[in-house]
C-alpha positions in Angstrom: 0.0 8.0 5.8 -0.4 9.6 9.2 -1.6 13.0 8.0 1.6 14.7 9.2 3.1 15.6 5.8 4.5 19.2 5.4 2.3 20.1 2.4 4.2 23.3 1.7 7.5 21.4 1.5 5.8 18.8 -0.7 4.5 21.5 -3.1 8.0 23.0 -3.3 9.6 19.6 -4.0 7.0 18.0 -6.3 4.8 20.8 -7.5 1.2 21.5 -6.7 -0.5 18.7 -8.7 1.8 16.0 -7.3 1.5 17.3 -3.8 -2.3 17.4 -4.0 -2.2 13.8 -5.3 0.0 12.7 -2.4 -2.2 14.4 0.2 -5.2 12.7 -1.4 -3.5 9.3 -1.3 -2.6 9.8 2.3 -6.2 10.6 3.2 -7.4 7.5 1.4 -4.9 5.2 3.1 -5.6 6.7 6.5 -9.4 6.2 6.0 -8.9 2.6 4.9 -6.6 1.8 7.8 -9.0 3.5 10.3 -12.0 1.6 8.8 -10.2 -1.7 9.1 -9.0 -0.9 12.7 -12.5 0.0 13.9 -14.7 -2.4 11.9 -12.4 -5.2 10.6 -13.6 -4.3 7.1 -11.0 -2.5 5.0 -13.6 -1.6 2.3 -12.7 -4.2 -0.4 -13.1 -7.9 -0.8 -11.2 -10.3 1.5 -8.0 -11.7 0.0 -8.5 -15.1 -1.4 -5.6 -17.3 -2.6 -7.3 -18.2 -5.9 -8.1 -14.6 -6.9 -5.4 -12.7 -5.1 -7.2 -9.4 -5.3 -5.1 -6.7 -3.8 -5.6 -3.0 -2.8 -3.2 -1.0 -5.0 -2.5 2.5 -3.7 -1.8 4.7 -6.7 -3.0 8.1 -7.9 -6.4 6.4 -8.1 -6.4 3.5 -5.6 -8.1 0.3 -6.9 -8.6 -3.3 -6.1 -7.1 -5.6 -8.8 -5.3 -8.9 -9.2 -1.9 -9.0 -7.4 0.4 -6.9 -9.6 3.5 -9.0 -8.8 2.0 -12.3 -9.6 4.9 -13.4 -11.9 7.4 -12.7 -9.2 5.3 -14.5 -6.6 5.2 -17.6 -8.8 9.0 -17.5 -9.3 9.7 -17.5 -5.6 6.7 -19.7 -4.5 8.6 -22.9 -3.9 11.7 -21.2 -2.4 12.2 -21.5 1.3 14.3 -18.7 2.8 16.5 -19.3 5.8 16.6 -16.9 8.7 18.9 -13.9 8.6 21.2 -13.0 11.5 20.6 -9.3 11.6 22.9 -8.7 14.6 26.1 -10.1 13.2 28.2 -7.8 11.1 
């Protein structure tokens, strides 16, 4: 995401093709975030509740309907209480 990946280590762990794919994805994400930070436009259509288009970062990033729509609908009416993260 921040362009700081150790490409040699990535190649050793994942292989050349997967490492190249990961580096490419990092570059795409960084470009998208920088575009949004500097212009307010991420490069894809604004999120709308009726369409729920979402940027999906994968080997080939795309904009498509929210991929977890079924899960969202299951939890839609549930209200979560706050969690005390400091108590053990």
